[in-house]
C-alpha positions as CSV (number, residue, x, y, z in Angstrom):
1,M,60.9,63.8,192.4
2,S,62.1,62.2,195.6
3,I,63.4,63.8,198.8
4,V,67.0,62.8,199.8
5,K,68.4,63.3,203.2
6,R,72.0,64.7,203.0
7,N,74.6,64.2,205.7
8,N,76.7,67.3,205.1
9,G,79.0,65.7,202.6
10,S,80.3,63.0,205.0
11,L,80.6,59.5,203.6
12,L,79.7,58.1,207.0
13,P,76.1,57.7,208.1
14,A,74.9,60.1,210.8
15,S,74.9,57.4,213.6
16,T,78.5,56.4,212.8
17,R,79.6,60.1,212.7
18,T,78.2,60.6,216.2
19,L,80.2,57.6,217.4
20,F,83.4,58.9,215.8
21,D,82.8,62.4,217.1
22,D,82.2,61.1,220.6
23,F,85.3,58.8,220.5
24,F,87.7,61.6,219.4
25,S,86.3,64.2,221.9
26,R,87.1,62.0,224.9
27,E,90.4,61.1,226.6
28,L,91.4,57.9,224.8
29,F,91.7,55.4,227.7
30,N,89.5,57.0,230.4
31,W,86.0,57.6,229.0
32,G,84.4,58.1,232.4
33,N,86.9,60.6,233.7
34,T,84.8,63.7,234.4
35,N,87.6,65.5,236.1
36,F,89.6,65.9,232.9
37,S,89.4,69.3,231.3
38,S,90.2,70.5,227.8
39,T,93.2,72.4,229.2
40,L,94.9,69.1,230.1
41,T,94.5,69.7,233.8
42,T,92.5,67.8,236.4
43,V,90.2,69.0,239.1
44,P,90.5,67.0,242.3
45,S,87.8,64.5,243.1
46,V,85.5,65.3,246.0
47,N,83.6,63.0,248.4
48,I,80.8,64.5,250.5
49,K,79.4,62.4,253.3
50,E,76.5,63.2,255.7
51,N,75.9,61.8,259.1
52,D,73.6,62.8,261.9
53,N,75.8,65.6,263.3
54,H,77.9,66.9,260.4
55,F,78.9,66.8,256.8
56,E,82.4,65.6,255.7
57,V,84.0,66.9,252.6
58,E,87.1,65.1,251.3
59,V,89.3,66.5,248.5
60,A,91.9,64.2,246.9
61,A,95.0,66.4,246.5
62,P,98.1,64.3,246.9
63,G,101.5,66.0,246.8
64,M,100.2,69.3,248.1
65,E,101.0,71.0,251.4
66,K,98.4,72.5,253.7
67,E,99.8,75.9,252.9
68,D,98.8,75.4,249.3
69,F,95.1,75.6,250.1
70,R,92.7,78.5,250.6
71,I,89.3,77.9,252.1
72,T,86.7,80.7,252.2
73,L,83.1,81.1,253.2
74,E,81.3,84.0,251.6
75,G,77.6,84.0,252.6
76,N,76.7,80.4,252.1
77,L,79.2,79.7,249.4
78,L,82.2,77.5,250.5
79,T,85.1,77.7,248.2
80,I,88.2,75.5,248.2
81,S,91.1,76.6,246.1
82,S,94.7,76.0,245.6
83,S,97.6,77.4,243.6
84,R,101.1,76.0,243.5
85,K,104.2,77.1,241.5
86,N,107.3,75.0,241.0
87,E,110.5,76.1,239.4
88,M,113.8,74.3,238.9
89,E,117.0,75.4,237.2
90,D,119.9,73.2,236.5
91,M,123.1,74.8,235.1
92,K,125.9,72.7,233.8
93,E,129.0,73.5,231.7
94,N,127.4,73.9,228.3
95,Y,123.7,73.8,229.0
96,T,121.0,75.2,231.2
97,R,117.7,73.4,231.9
98,R,114.9,75.4,233.4
99,E,111.6,73.7,234.2
100,F,108.5,75.2,235.9
101,S,104.9,74.3,236.4
102,Y,101.8,75.9,237.8
103,Q,98.9,74.1,239.3
104,S,95.6,75.6,240.5
105,F,92.0,74.6,241.0
106,Q,88.9,75.9,242.6
107,R,85.8,74.1,243.8
108,S,82.7,75.8,245.3
109,F,79.8,74.4,247.2
110,E,76.6,76.1,248.2
111,L,75.7,75.3,251.8
112,A,72.1,75.1,252.8
113,K,71.0,78.0,255.0
114,D,70.1,77.3,258.6
115,V,71.5,73.7,258.2
116,V,75.3,74.2,258.9
117,D,77.0,75.8,261.8
118,E,79.3,78.1,259.9
119,E,81.3,79.2,262.9
120,H,82.7,75.7,263.7
121,I,83.8,74.4,260.3
122,E,87.2,72.6,260.6
123,A,89.8,71.6,258.0
124,R,92.8,69.4,258.1
125,Y,95.2,68.0,255.5
126,D,96.5,64.4,256.0
127,K,98.2,62.0,253.6
128,G,97.0,63.7,250.4
129,V,93.4,64.3,251.5
130,L,92.0,67.7,252.6
131,K,89.1,67.0,255.0
132,L,86.5,69.5,256.1
133,T,84.1,68.8,258.9
134,I,81.0,71.0,258.6
135,P,78.8,70.6,261.7
136,K,75.0,70.8,261.5
137,T,73.0,73.2,263.5
138,E,71.0,71.7,266.4
139,K,67.8,72.4,264.5
140,A,69.1,70.4,261.5
141,K,70.3,67.4,263.4
142,K,68.2,64.3,263.2
143,Q,65.9,64.2,266.2
144,A,64.7,61.1,267.9
145,P,61.0,60.4,267.0
146,R,58.6,61.9,269.5
147,L,55.9,59.6,270.8
148,I,52.4,61.2,270.7
149,E,49.9,59.8,273.2
150,I,46.4,59.0,272.0
151,Q,43.7,60.4,274.3
C-alpha cells in the first residue's frame, strides 16, 4: 500500500492553486494597493514625518472640505475621521434621476507618552491634503551632544 497526498479534489497542484487564489483575491491591476478594502472603498494614504521639533502627519483626501474632518485626541489616541454625504436629484418631464453617495473613513494613531505636546497640535487642510503638526515636548527634542571633560 502506498500513501497518496490528495489536493481536496482540485485538478490543480497545490502551488498553482495558491497562485490562482492569490490572483483572484486581489484587485486586478493594482496588486500593491493596501488601501483597497473588500467593501470597494479606499482609506486615505498617510505620510508621517519626523524632524527635530515635531511630527508631521499628511492625509491625502482630495475633494474634501475642512468641515468634513473630525480630529480627536482621547488619552494618547489621535483619531482622524471624515464623513460626507452627497445627494442629487434631477427631475425632467418623464423621468427622475436621484443619485447619492456616502463616504467615510477613520484612522487612529497612538502617540507616545511624554513625547508630544498635546496642547499645541495644529491642523490645516490645503489642496487635498490634511496636515497635522504635532510638536514634541522639550524633553523629547534632540539635544545637542554634551561635552564631558576628562579629569
